[in-house]
BALUM-209667 format. One record per residue (C-alpha): residue in three letters; residue number from 1; x, y, z. Coordinates in pm, 1 decimal, padded with zeros to 6 digits, m for minus. Example, Ala and Ser with C-alpha at 12.3 -4.5 7.8 and 13.67 -1.06 7.14 Angstrom:
{'ala' 1 {01230.0 m00450.0 00780.0}}
{'ser' 2 {01367.0 m00106.0 00714.0}}
% end
This chain:
{'unk' 1 {10035.2 10387.2 12543.8}}
{'unk' 2 {10209.0 10680.3 12749.2}}
{'unk' 3 {09905.6 10802.3 13021.6}}
{'unk' 4 {10124.6 11063.5 13172.5}}
{'unk' 5 {09940.7 11398.2 13187.0}}
{'unk' 6 {09524.6 11399.9 13196.3}}
{'unk' 7 {09317.9 11421.5 12878.2}}
{'unk' 8 {09080.6 11560.9 13030.0}}
{'unk' 9 {08983.5 11963.7 12910.5}}
{'unk' 10 {08610.5 11952.8 13017.5}}
{'unk' 11 {08529.5 12385.5 12882.1}}
{'unk' 12 {08827.4 12449.9 12718.8}}
{'unk' 13 {08616.6 12801.3 12625.2}}
{'unk' 14 {08707.1 12887.4 13039.0}}
{'unk' 15 {08999.1 12693.3 13078.4}}
{'unk' 16 {09254.8 12934.8 13138.9}}
{'unk' 17 {09071.2 13009.9 13438.4}}
{'unk' 18 {09056.2 12712.6 13597.6}}
{'unk' 19 {09282.7 12439.9 13711.3}}
{'unk' 20 {09451.3 12210.2 13533.3}}
{'unk' 21 {09259.2 11853.0 13609.9}}
{'unk' 22 {09482.4 11580.6 13609.9}}
{'unk' 23 {09436.5 11217.7 13599.2}}
{'unk' 24 {09327.4 11035.4 13923.4}}
{'unk' 25 {09637.5 10766.6 13914.6}}
{'unk' 26 {09933.8 11044.3 13655.5}}
{'unk' 27 {10262.1 11080.4 13732.7}}
{'unk' 28 {10249.6 11417.2 13769.2}}
{'unk' 29 {10104.0 11614.6 14035.3}}
{'unk' 30 {10060.6 11976.6 13835.3}}
{'unk' 31 {10176.6 12200.7 13589.7}}
{'unk' 32 {10418.9 12442.5 13712.5}}
{'unk' 33 {10345.5 12786.5 13627.1}}
{'unk' 34 {10730.2 12760.2 13460.1}}
{'unk' 35 {10687.5 12445.8 13281.5}}
{'unk' 36 {10264.4 12654.4 13128.6}}
{'unk' 37 {10458.6 12910.6 13034.7}}
{'unk' 38 {10707.6 12728.8 12830.0}}
{'unk' 39 {10485.8 12566.3 12679.9}}
{'unk' 40 {10272.4 12842.5 12535.6}}
{'unk' 41 {10552.5 13028.6 12343.7}}
{'unk' 42 {10837.6 12839.6 12040.0}}
{'unk' 43 {10644.4 12705.8 11806.2}}
{'unk' 44 {10677.3 12789.1 11471.7}}
{'unk' 45 {10394.1 12893.4 11229.4}}
{'unk' 46 {10195.9 12621.4 11086.4}}
{'unk' 47 {09910.6 12676.9 10902.1}}
{'unk' 48 {09836.8 12553.4 10562.3}}
{'unk' 49 {09822.2 12786.9 10311.2}}
{'unk' 50 {09690.9 12803.2 09966.2}}
{'unk' 51 {09485.4 12390.6 09960.1}}
{'unk' 52 {09279.8 12351.3 09748.9}}
{'unk' 53 {08920.6 12221.2 09795.0}}
{'unk' 54 {08842.0 11903.4 09762.6}}
{'unk' 55 {08777.5 11714.5 09509.6}}
{'unk' 56 {08394.5 11714.3 09592.5}}
{'unk' 57 {08328.8 12038.2 09657.6}}
{'unk' 58 {08110.1 12089.0 09390.9}}
{'unk' 59 {07889.4 11797.5 09428.1}}
{'unk' 60 {07873.4 11891.2 09773.9}}
{'unk' 61 {07774.2 12201.5 09739.9}}
{'unk' 62 {07514.7 12075.3 09504.2}}
{'unk' 63 {07379.2 11843.6 09727.4}}
{'unk' 64 {07299.3 12090.9 10000.6}}
{'unk' 65 {07143.9 12367.3 09747.5}}
{'unk' 66 {06890.0 12123.6 09675.8}}
{'unk' 67 {06813.8 12022.1 10017.7}}
{'unk' 68 {06776.3 12427.1 10069.5}}
{'unk' 69 {06532.6 12425.0 09760.0}}
{'unk' 70 {06316.0 12116.7 09987.6}}
{'unk' 71 {06346.0 12301.3 10284.4}}
{'unk' 72 {06269.9 12661.8 10208.3}}
{'unk' 73 {06277.0 12852.8 10464.8}}
{'unk' 74 {06361.9 12669.1 10802.6}}
{'unk' 75 {06704.4 12626.1 10928.4}}
{'unk' 76 {06886.5 12292.5 10899.5}}
{'unk' 77 {07139.5 12088.0 11189.3}}
{'unk' 78 {07285.6 11812.5 11044.7}}
{'unk' 79 {07558.7 11677.1 11304.5}}
{'unk' 80 {07898.2 11441.2 11226.6}}
{'unk' 81 {07893.8 11312.0 11551.2}}
{'unk' 82 {08086.4 11244.5 11844.0}}
{'unk' 83 {08371.0 10979.1 12000.2}}
{'unk' 84 {08239.5 10699.8 12142.7}}
{'unk' 85 {08392.3 10552.4 12432.6}}
{'unk' 86 {08537.3 10164.6 12444.2}}
{'unk' 87 {08642.4 10130.8 12730.5}}
{'unk' 88 {08707.9 10388.6 13006.4}}
{'unk' 89 {08959.2 10682.9 12828.7}}
{'unk' 90 {08976.3 10539.9 12515.5}}
{'unk' 91 {08686.7 10618.6 12161.5}}
{'unk' 92 {08574.2 10348.5 11886.8}}
{'unk' 93 {08825.9 10472.5 11550.8}}
{'unk' 94 {08526.5 10802.1 11440.9}}
{'unk' 95 {08313.0 10745.7 11193.2}}
{'unk' 96 {08178.3 11047.7 11022.9}}
{'unk' 97 {07732.0 11079.9 11002.4}}
{'unk' 98 {07608.0 10937.0 10623.1}}
{'unk' 99 {07450.2 11296.1 10560.1}}
{'unk' 100 {07741.9 11533.6 10722.1}}
{'unk' 101 {07975.0 11420.9 10500.3}}
{'unk' 102 {07738.7 11349.9 10210.9}}
{'unk' 103 {07662.7 11697.4 10285.2}}
{'unk' 104 {07984.9 11825.9 10341.2}}
{'unk' 105 {08335.6 11642.4 10303.8}}
{'unk' 106 {08467.7 11667.1 10614.6}}
{'unk' 107 {08471.1 11366.5 10843.8}}
{'unk' 108 {08604.9 11557.5 11170.7}}
{'unk' 109 {08406.1 11462.9 11455.9}}
{'unk' 110 {08214.3 11732.6 11673.4}}
{'unk' 111 {08153.5 11903.1 11369.3}}
{'unk' 112 {07783.2 12054.8 11269.5}}
{'unk' 113 {07667.2 12229.6 10923.3}}
{'unk' 114 {07444.4 12396.9 11000.7}}
{'unk' 115 {07189.7 12595.6 10715.6}}
{'unk' 116 {07045.6 12927.6 10806.9}}
{'unk' 117 {06782.5 13055.2 10614.2}}
{'unk' 118 {06727.3 13381.8 10407.5}}
{'unk' 119 {06523.9 13568.8 10207.2}}
{'unk' 120 {06671.8 13363.4 09890.6}}
{'unk' 121 {06756.6 13044.7 10016.0}}
{'unk' 122 {07012.4 12962.0 10281.4}}
{'unk' 123 {07362.7 13048.5 10433.3}}
{'unk' 124 {07601.1 12760.4 10525.7}}
{'unk' 125 {07814.2 12764.7 10837.5}}
{'unk' 126 {07991.9 12465.0 10940.9}}
{'unk' 127 {08097.8 12488.4 11319.0}}
{'unk' 128 {08368.5 12277.0 11480.1}}
{'unk' 129 {08626.4 12267.3 11654.2}}
{'unk' 130 {08898.7 12458.0 11551.3}}
{'unk' 131 {09324.7 12354.2 11648.9}}
{'unk' 132 {09325.9 12305.9 11977.0}}
{'unk' 133 {09475.7 12628.6 12194.7}}
{'unk' 134 {09809.5 12704.1 12287.2}}
{'unk' 135 {09679.6 12906.0 12544.0}}
{'unk' 136 {09502.7 12808.8 12774.7}}
{'unk' 137 {09719.3 12422.0 12740.4}}
{'unk' 138 {09484.7 12208.9 12594.7}}
{'unk' 139 {09733.3 12151.5 12278.2}}
{'unk' 140 {09915.4 11963.2 12524.9}}
{'unk' 141 {09683.2 11816.0 12810.0}}
{'unk' 142 {09370.3 11730.4 12706.9}}
{'unk' 143 {09323.6 11442.9 12541.6}}
{'unk' 144 {09136.1 11568.3 12208.7}}
{'unk' 145 {09474.3 11796.3 12221.2}}
{'unk' 146 {09733.1 11813.9 11946.3}}
{'unk' 147 {10032.2 11629.6 12080.7}}
{'unk' 148 {09774.4 11393.0 12205.3}}
{'unk' 149 {09554.1 11278.5 11873.3}}
{'unk' 150 {09731.2 11526.8 11611.8}}
{'unk' 151 {09673.3 11802.6 11444.7}}
{'unk' 152 {09339.4 11991.7 11371.1}}
{'unk' 153 {09232.5 12212.1 11015.9}}
{'unk' 154 {09224.9 12546.8 11181.1}}
{'unk' 155 {08872.9 12689.3 11091.3}}
{'unk' 156 {09047.9 12925.7 10836.6}}
{'unk' 157 {09225.6 12541.0 10640.3}}
{'unk' 158 {08860.9 12456.8 10667.8}}
{'unk' 159 {08663.3 12658.3 10452.7}}
{'unk' 160 {08912.1 12642.1 10236.0}}
{'unk' 161 {08884.6 12262.7 10203.6}}
{'unk' 162 {08532.1 12229.5 10208.7}}
{'unk' 163 {08414.7 12587.1 10033.7}}
{'unk' 164 {08182.7 12699.1 10387.2}}
{'unk' 165 {08281.9 12902.1 10590.3}}
{'unk' 166 {08351.9 12738.0 10933.2}}
{'unk' 167 {08339.1 12876.5 11300.6}}
{'unk' 168 {08370.2 12740.2 11623.4}}
{'unk' 169 {08155.3 12464.1 11693.6}}
{'unk' 170 {08145.9 12521.5 12104.3}}
{'unk' 171 {07928.6 12794.7 12099.7}}
{'unk' 172 {07686.5 12621.1 11838.9}}
{'unk' 173 {07457.6 12452.6 12151.9}}
{'unk' 174 {07381.9 12822.2 12289.7}}
{'unk' 175 {07289.2 12975.7 11967.1}}
{'unk' 176 {07043.2 12682.0 11860.4}}
{'unk' 177 {06895.2 12719.5 12278.7}}
{'unk' 178 {06818.5 13104.6 12118.5}}
{'unk' 179 {06745.2 13044.6 11768.5}}
{'unk' 180 {06355.4 13107.3 11663.7}}
{'unk' 181 {06125.6 12994.9 11376.8}}
{'unk' 182 {06139.9 12664.7 11187.2}}
{'unk' 183 {06402.4 12354.0 11275.7}}
{'unk' 184 {06465.6 12051.5 11159.1}}
{'unk' 185 {06784.1 11843.1 11262.0}}
{'unk' 186 {06870.5 11450.6 11173.7}}
{'unk' 187 {06928.9 11253.8 11549.2}}
{'unk' 188 {07087.0 11025.8 11666.9}}
{'unk' 189 {07474.8 11191.8 11673.1}}
{'unk' 190 {07495.7 11443.5 11860.9}}
{'unk' 191 {07246.5 11423.2 12218.4}}
{'unk' 192 {07477.2 11819.5 12317.0}}
{'unk' 193 {07267.1 11948.0 11966.4}}
{'unk' 194 {06992.1 11816.6 11994.6}}
{'unk' 195 {06958.7 11915.2 12360.2}}
{'unk' 196 {06970.8 12266.3 12320.8}}
{'unk' 197 {06736.3 12201.2 11981.1}}
{'unk' 198 {06444.6 12017.2 12226.4}}
{'unk' 199 {06170.8 12230.0 12215.1}}
{'unk' 200 {06170.4 12371.5 11906.4}}
{'unk' 201 {06174.2 12021.2 11732.0}}
{'unk' 202 {05937.8 11755.4 11636.5}}
{'unk' 203 {06048.3 11434.2 11553.8}}
{'unk' 204 {05807.0 11353.4 11231.1}}
{'unk' 205 {05954.0 11673.0 11089.9}}
{'unk' 206 {06266.2 11594.3 11169.0}}
{'unk' 207 {06248.2 11272.8 11028.4}}
{'unk' 208 {06142.6 11423.5 10710.3}}
{'unk' 209 {06483.5 11559.5 10683.2}}
{'unk' 210 {06625.6 11222.7 10750.5}}
{'unk' 211 {06410.9 11011.3 10489.2}}
{'unk' 212 {06463.9 11290.5 10244.2}}
{'unk' 213 {06891.4 11284.6 10245.9}}
{'unk' 214 {06879.1 10910.4 10200.8}}
{'unk' 215 {06660.0 10958.7 09887.1}}
{'unk' 216 {06867.1 11217.3 09773.7}}
{'unk' 217 {07113.3 10950.1 09741.4}}
{'unk' 218 {06970.0 10754.9 09532.8}}
{'unk' 219 {07135.9 10824.2 09231.5}}
{'unk' 220 {07435.3 10792.0 09196.0}}
{'unk' 221 {07715.3 11158.5 09058.9}}
{'unk' 222 {07996.7 11075.7 08857.3}}
{'unk' 223 {08234.6 11160.1 09194.7}}
{'unk' 224 {08044.8 10829.6 09365.2}}
{'unk' 225 {08093.9 10662.0 09074.0}}
{'unk' 226 {08393.1 10701.6 09083.3}}
{'unk' 227 {08449.1 10650.2 09434.9}}
{'unk' 228 {08274.3 10354.8 09464.7}}
{'unk' 229 {08472.0 10135.5 09112.8}}
{'unk' 230 {08757.3 10244.3 09379.4}}
{'unk' 231 {08656.1 10058.0 09665.6}}
{'unk' 232 {08495.3 09763.8 09479.1}}
{'unk' 233 {08868.3 09811.3 09291.9}}
{'unk' 234 {09068.9 09780.9 09606.8}}
{'unk' 235 {08819.4 09502.6 09733.7}}
{'unk' 236 {08888.0 09273.1 09420.6}}
{'unk' 237 {09278.0 09286.0 09552.0}}
{'unk' 238 {09206.6 09218.8 09896.1}}
{'unk' 239 {09019.0 08912.5 09774.0}}
{'unk' 240 {09304.9 08790.6 09590.3}}
{'unk' 241 {09537.4 08842.9 09960.1}}
{'unk' 242 {09300.4 08620.0 10068.1}}
{'unk' 243 {09298.1 08363.2 09797.0}}
{'unk' 244 {09706.6 08335.6 09862.5}}
{'unk' 245 {09748.5 08328.9 10177.4}}
{'unk' 246 {09441.9 08045.1 10293.4}}
{'unk' 247 {09709.1 07777.9 10398.0}}
{'unk' 248 {09813.2 08014.5 10715.9}}
{'unk' 249 {09398.5 08033.3 10759.1}}
{'unk' 250 {09422.6 07671.7 10760.6}}
{'unk' 251 {09706.9 07705.0 11030.6}}
{'unk' 252 {09483.8 07942.8 11247.5}}
{'unk' 253 {09132.6 08005.9 11202.9}}
{'unk' 254 {08901.4 08277.7 10980.1}}
{'unk' 255 {09034.6 08577.4 11182.7}}
{'unk' 256 {09368.2 08581.3 10987.5}}
{'unk' 257 {09115.9 08577.1 10677.5}}
{'unk' 258 {08941.9 08856.5 10851.4}}
{'unk' 259 {09334.6 09004.4 10935.5}}
{'unk' 260 {09408.0 09002.1 10540.1}}
{'unk' 261 {09124.9 09122.2 10460.3}}
{'unk' 262 {09153.9 09459.8 10711.0}}
{'unk' 263 {09569.7 09540.0 10561.8}}
{'unk' 264 {09426.3 09583.1 10248.9}}
{'unk' 265 {09054.1 09818.8 10344.7}}
{'unk' 266 {09311.0 10016.8 10593.6}}
{'unk' 267 {09588.8 10026.7 10335.4}}
{'unk' 268 {09397.6 10143.9 10030.5}}
{'unk' 269 {09118.1 10297.5 10215.5}}
{'unk' 270 {08969.9 10457.8 10527.5}}
{'unk' 271 {08845.6 10106.3 10663.0}}
{'unk' 272 {08650.2 09821.2 10598.8}}
{'unk' 273 {08317.6 09957.4 10525.5}}
{'unk' 274 {08141.6 09668.6 10696.2}}
{'unk' 275 {08242.6 09387.9 10964.0}}
{'unk' 276 {08337.8 09096.5 10726.3}}
{'unk' 277 {08271.4 08818.2 10690.0}}
{'unk' 278 {08453.1 08546.9 10675.2}}
{'unk' 279 {08257.3 08218.8 10691.1}}
{'unk' 280 {08423.9 07828.0 10591.4}}
{'unk' 281 {08230.6 07576.4 10587.4}}
{'unk' 282 {07861.5 07496.8 10860.8}}
{'unk' 283 {07932.2 07920.3 10933.3}}
{'unk' 284 {07875.1 08061.2 10546.6}}
{'unk' 285 {07500.3 07884.0 10647.3}}
{'unk' 286 {07556.3 08223.3 10944.5}}
{'unk' 287 {07432.4 08509.3 10746.7}}
{'unk' 288 {07619.6 08758.4 10884.0}}
{'unk' 289 {07892.6 08557.4 11090.5}}
{'unk' 290 {08069.1 08839.4 11210.6}}
{'unk' 291 {08307.5 08690.0 11471.1}}
{'unk' 292 {08512.1 08497.9 11267.2}}
{'unk' 293 {08677.2 08281.3 11465.1}}
{'unk' 294 {08632.2 07909.5 11246.7}}
{'unk' 295 {08859.3 07660.4 11153.6}}
{'unk' 296 {08925.7 07700.9 10767.6}}
{'unk' 297 {08975.7 07301.8 10629.2}}
{'unk' 298 {09062.0 07201.6 10290.9}}
{'unk' 299 {08704.9 07111.7 10127.4}}
{'unk' 300 {08502.7 07283.5 10326.2}}
{'unk' 301 {08352.6 07600.2 10092.3}}
{'unk' 302 {08493.5 07987.0 10214.0}}
{'unk' 303 {08248.9 08230.4 10218.6}}
{'unk' 304 {08392.6 08549.4 10232.7}}
{'unk' 305 {08135.9 08888.8 10164.9}}
{'unk' 306 {08361.2 09243.9 10240.1}}
{'unk' 307 {08417.0 09508.6 10109.2}}
{'unk' 308 {08698.3 09808.8 10168.5}}
{'unk' 309 {08520.8 10202.0 10279.5}}
{'unk' 310 {08763.0 10467.5 10097.4}}
{'unk' 311 {08905.4 10765.4 10187.5}}
{'unk' 312 {08548.4 10941.4 10102.9}}
{'unk' 313 {08366.6 10692.5 10273.6}}
{'unk' 314 {08169.7 10476.0 09959.4}}
{'unk' 315 {08182.2 10128.4 10016.5}}
{'unk' 316 {08198.5 09755.8 09823.0}}
{'unk' 317 {08008.7 09489.0 09915.3}}
{'unk' 318 {08128.9 09112.4 09750.3}}
{'unk' 319 {08042.5 08813.7 09770.6}}
{'unk' 320 {08226.0 08499.6 09645.4}}
{'unk' 321 {08220.7 08103.3 09830.0}}
{'unk' 322 {08550.7 07973.1 09776.6}}
{'unk' 323 {08671.5 07609.4 09762.5}}
{'unk' 324 {08925.5 07661.1 09985.6}}
{'unk' 325 {09110.1 07322.1 09830.8}}
{'unk' 326 {09048.8 07588.3 09510.2}}
{'unk' 327 {08808.5 07275.9 09401.8}}
{'unk' 328 {08460.7 07213.2 09465.9}}
{'unk' 329 {08309.6 06879.6 09547.1}}
{'unk' 330 {07985.6 06778.6 09300.9}}
{'unk' 331 {07744.7 06876.3 09558.9}}
{'unk' 332 {07912.0 07219.3 09604.3}}
{'unk' 333 {07994.0 07309.3 09242.5}}
{'unk' 334 {07547.0 07195.0 09200.6}}
{'unk' 335 {07441.5 07461.8 09466.0}}
{'unk' 336 {07720.2 07709.3 09350.8}}
{'unk' 337 {07562.3 07694.6 08982.0}}
{'unk' 338 {07256.6 07728.3 09044.9}}
{'unk' 339 {07321.0 08070.9 09322.9}}
{'unk' 340 {07525.6 08179.8 08967.8}}
{'unk' 341 {07236.9 08141.1 08739.1}}
{'unk' 342 {07002.7 08261.8 09020.0}}
{'unk' 343 {07194.5 08574.0 08976.6}}
{'unk' 344 {07276.0 08605.6 08609.3}}
{'unk' 345 {06862.5 08633.1 08587.8}}
{'unk' 346 {06934.3 08866.2 08847.7}}
{'unk' 347 {07150.4 09065.5 08736.7}}
{'unk' 348 {07002.4 09051.2 08417.3}}
{'unk' 349 {06691.3 09266.7 08517.4}}
{'unk' 350 {06925.3 09527.6 08677.0}}
{'unk' 351 {06776.0 09832.3 08373.3}}
{'unk' 352 {06609.2 10115.8 08399.4}}
{'unk' 353 {06243.2 10151.0 08362.9}}
{'unk' 354 {06245.8 09816.5 08554.5}}
{'unk' 355 {06115.0 09760.2 08906.8}}
{'unk' 356 {06364.3 09752.6 09229.9}}
{'unk' 357 {06201.1 09438.9 09303.8}}
{'unk' 358 {06227.5 09255.4 08935.5}}
{'unk' 359 {06620.6 09123.0 09022.8}}
{'unk' 360 {06473.6 08965.6 09316.1}}
{'unk' 361 {06187.3 08785.6 09183.6}}
{'unk' 362 {06384.1 08690.5 08899.1}}
{'unk' 363 {06671.2 08504.6 09162.4}}
{'unk' 364 {06470.4 08328.6 09358.9}}
{'unk' 365 {06232.4 08137.2 09108.1}}
{'unk' 366 {06580.3 08036.2 08968.3}}
{'unk' 367 {06661.6 07910.3 09331.7}}
{'unk' 368 {06260.5 07804.8 09356.8}}
{'unk' 369 {06297.7 07609.4 09047.9}}
{'unk' 370 {06659.3 07429.4 09162.3}}
{'unk' 371 {06481.4 07360.1 09488.6}}
{'unk' 372 {06141.6 07163.4 09366.1}}
{'unk' 373 {06406.1 06985.6 09055.5}}
{'unk' 374 {06610.6 06867.9 09338.2}}
{'unk' 375 {06298.0 06731.6 09541.6}}
{'unk' 376 {06393.8 06923.5 09823.5}}
{'unk' 377 {06021.6 07081.9 09796.7}}
{'unk' 378 {05646.9 07018.8 09681.7}}
{'unk' 379 {05545.6 07227.1 09316.9}}
{'unk' 380 {05488.7 07363.8 09161.5}}
{'unk' 381 {05740.0 07663.5 09138.4}}
{'unk' 382 {05416.5 07941.7 09176.6}}
{'unk' 383 {05283.9 07779.8 09477.8}}
{'unk' 384 {05631.6 07795.6 09620.1}}
{'unk' 385 {05708.8 08087.5 09511.8}}
{'unk' 386 {05363.9 08241.2 09621.9}}
{'unk' 387 {05404.5 08095.4 09962.8}}
{'unk' 388 {05755.8 08149.7 09998.3}}
{'unk' 389 {05847.2 07850.4 10093.2}}
{'unk' 390 {06158.9 07860.7 09913.2}}
{'unk' 391 {06255.4 08083.9 10206.6}}
{'unk' 392 {06406.3 07852.1 10488.9}}
{'unk' 393 {06696.5 07787.2 10221.3}}
{'unk' 394 {06671.8 08119.1 10024.9}}
{'unk' 395 {06677.5 08335.6 10427.2}}
{'unk' 396 {06747.6 08697.4 10215.2}}
{'unk' 397 {06663.3 08939.6 09958.2}}
{'unk' 398 {06861.2 08946.1 09692.8}}
{'unk' 399 {07005.0 09290.2 09683.3}}
{'unk' 400 {06970.2 09689.9 09832.0}}
{'unk' 401 {07138.2 10004.6 09788.3}}
{'unk' 402 {07493.2 10007.9 09805.2}}
{'unk' 403 {07709.2 10420.8 09844.0}}
{'unk' 404 {07827.7 10549.4 10159.5}}
{'unk' 405 {07616.0 10311.7 10382.8}}
{'unk' 406 {07672.2 09941.6 10249.9}}
{'unk' 407 {07268.9 09932.1 10323.5}}
{'unk' 408 {07311.2 10294.1 10096.7}}
{'unk' 409 {06925.4 10480.2 10159.7}}
{'unk' 410 {06788.6 10275.6 10412.4}}
{'unk' 411 {06522.7 10473.5 10528.9}}
{'unk' 412 {06389.4 10603.0 10235.9}}
{'unk' 413 {06026.6 10616.4 10163.9}}
{'unk' 414 {05965.7 10212.0 10062.7}}
{'unk' 415 {05754.4 10390.7 09733.4}}
{'unk' 416 {06041.7 10534.2 09646.2}}
{'unk' 417 {06316.7 10243.7 09708.7}}
{'unk' 418 {06170.9 09896.2 09729.1}}
{'unk' 419 {05849.4 09996.8 09516.6}}
{'unk' 420 {06012.7 10211.7 09302.5}}
{'unk' 421 {06172.6 10215.8 08915.5}}
{'unk' 422 {06600.9 10186.6 08895.4}}
{'unk' 423 {06705.0 10461.6 08710.9}}
{'unk' 424 {07096.5 10524.7 08585.0}}
{'unk' 425 {07349.6 10617.6 08848.2}}
{'unk' 426 {07187.2 10382.7 09102.7}}
{'unk' 427 {07423.7 10077.5 09204.2}}
{'unk' 428 {07314.3 09791.7 09440.4}}
{'unk' 429 {07397.3 09459.1 09488.6}}
{'unk' 430 {07300.2 09174.7 09312.7}}
{'unk' 431 {07314.7 08898.5 09586.5}}
{'unk' 432 {07138.4 08567.2 09571.8}}
{'unk' 433 {07204.7 08258.2 09758.4}}
{'unk' 434 {07134.8 07856.8 09937.0}}
{'unk' 435 {07202.5 07825.0 10238.3}}
{'unk' 436 {07123.1 07443.7 10423.8}}
{'unk' 437 {07203.7 07470.4 10829.2}}
{'unk' 438 {07364.3 07171.4 10974.6}}
{'unk' 439 {07069.1 07078.9 11177.7}}
{'unk' 440 {06804.5 07116.0 10844.6}}
{'unk' 441 {06625.2 06804.0 10823.5}}
{'unk' 442 {06433.7 06877.6 10529.8}}
{'unk' 443 {06749.3 06785.7 10315.2}}
{'unk' 444 {06956.4 06489.7 10220.9}}
{'unk' 445 {07256.4 06515.0 10507.1}}
{'unk' 446 {07491.5 06560.5 10240.8}}
{'unk' 447 {07327.7 06928.0 10159.9}}
{'unk' 448 {07402.0 07019.5 10551.5}}
{'unk' 449 {07647.9 07247.9 10670.0}}
{'unk' 450 {07679.9 07439.1 10292.0}}
{'unk' 451 {07623.7 07783.3 10189.6}}
{'unk' 452 {07645.0 07973.5 09891.5}}
{'unk' 453 {07585.9 08324.6 09805.8}}
{'unk' 454 {07776.0 08515.6 09469.0}}
{'unk' 455 {07708.5 08907.7 09525.8}}
{'unk' 456 {07847.0 09171.9 09319.9}}
{'unk' 457 {07811.4 09549.8 09252.6}}
{'unk' 458 {07621.4 09629.2 09037.2}}
{'unk' 459 {07563.2 09972.0 08834.2}}
{'unk' 460 {07212.8 10074.2 08622.8}}
{'unk' 461 {07340.1 10276.6 08282.7}}
{'unk' 462 {07172.6 10432.1 08002.6}}
{'unk' 463 {07213.0 10103.7 07830.7}}
{'unk' 464 {07139.6 09837.1 08090.3}}
{'unk' 465 {07424.9 09762.3 08361.6}}
{'unk' 466 {07752.8 09726.5 08480.3}}
{'unk' 467 {07891.0 09562.4 08735.1}}
{'unk' 468 {08175.8 09731.8 08900.0}}
{'unk' 469 {08321.4 09406.4 09054.3}}
{'unk' 470 {08378.3 09248.3 08766.9}}
{'unk' 471 {08692.0 09219.0 08792.5}}
{'unk' 472 {08637.2 08913.1 09020.3}}
{'unk' 473 {08502.4 08539.8 08900.4}}
{'unk' 474 {08227.0 08425.5 08916.4}}
{'unk' 475 {08162.5 08088.5 08679.7}}
{'unk' 476 {08293.4 07809.7 08856.1}}
{'unk' 477 {08514.8 07712.2 08663.2}}
{'unk' 478 {08651.1 08090.9 08700.3}}
{'unk' 479 {08689.7 08106.0 09028.2}}
{'unk' 480 {08865.2 07735.5 09058.5}}
{'unk' 481 {09055.1 07890.2 08795.1}}
{'unk' 482 {09185.1 08237.7 08945.8}}
{'unk' 483 {09265.3 08089.5 09236.7}}
{'unk' 484 {09535.9 07802.1 09078.8}}
{'unk' 485 {09650.2 08073.4 08925.6}}
{'unk' 486 {09735.8 08312.8 09260.4}}
{'unk' 487 {09848.7 08005.2 09438.0}}
{'unk' 488 {10098.9 08000.6 09180.6}}
% end
């Protein structure tokens, strides 16, 4: 990684009048006037013309209109967020704030969407960094300049792509400090923007904005459903990739599985939608095992919980529990089939007009019946459910909303989400599991260290539901046949 020049232009608007700051231990002591002049000229015009709007431009416009209608007469500020330092002068890959991307389709750092109130609604402006400056040398001296990290869109290009007037974000903080009237901001993404509004906003009012934007995503439009299907389809191929290299994972570790799935996510999508859970053996009993540094052994189960995130930031969330050697043992099959039966009951409960909780209750009842039948907990079933005793082995809720966040719509009001009613266009996971911890002395020794989860992404339709991830087998015998076919 090259480090010749200092990647610091702290105040780009006035950099032309300031000396160019150098990296403390950079190899060049400075920039001569002759070199600076040379770098200003001799560059071709690369402005992109005749750009088409992004595919979801009409959808994002409709979303902004709904937001405008909900908060008339108020200035609304929705930031994308900033780069976050990983170490010293390196940053994590940027991922735009969900609210910002949902309303604009843009994913670049430092962007801010502002809706200014008008007599009949709002005027939207997308504030962004323009192309890095050739006059002051930013394009080759700044660590975020064009020659260091790549070209940004010009403001004119951005207007064409996103269908929103664009302006220079470096002027926004001063503008917001002078703003009058009611203001709301989505907090937690841009400290400088929040500081500019510190005397104009309240936590309660800002939370109302965040909640509205979370609930707006409960029902997906056709574009979103299409993107989620793309995410799932890529995820299916990622699972196939993993099965094909299980012998290499046995020779190395869970990391081989993680890396294999990640390759599919980066080739076909933007990234993974969340940290992949590649849990072999007893690690499957740890719900969010993302260390992925354990052994992969024949005879054990592999719980793979992973999802590809599309270029538009919609993620799949799928889990399969696979026998590493391709065949379930009798006990593994008994436990797996119980989870499959519970998932079948849960999926059947997903339909318009049903309560969100119904699929969870249906799955939990089946799992509880199995635990009582196996003698692991004393019945009757109603008593166990009333006291929640099955949770020692089922642990988590049976599903959640899915979308741009893997746990989408997370700050929606309880009455609109967990206590709400399912509608066509909602997408949720159904993911029951049984987990017998390696140190659980209340179960027979042969159960200990076995964890099973099966998870699919379910679209609520007018007629009932559609399993978006049906391309991956679920029934135990079908899983074995699928694995055998992939291993050749």
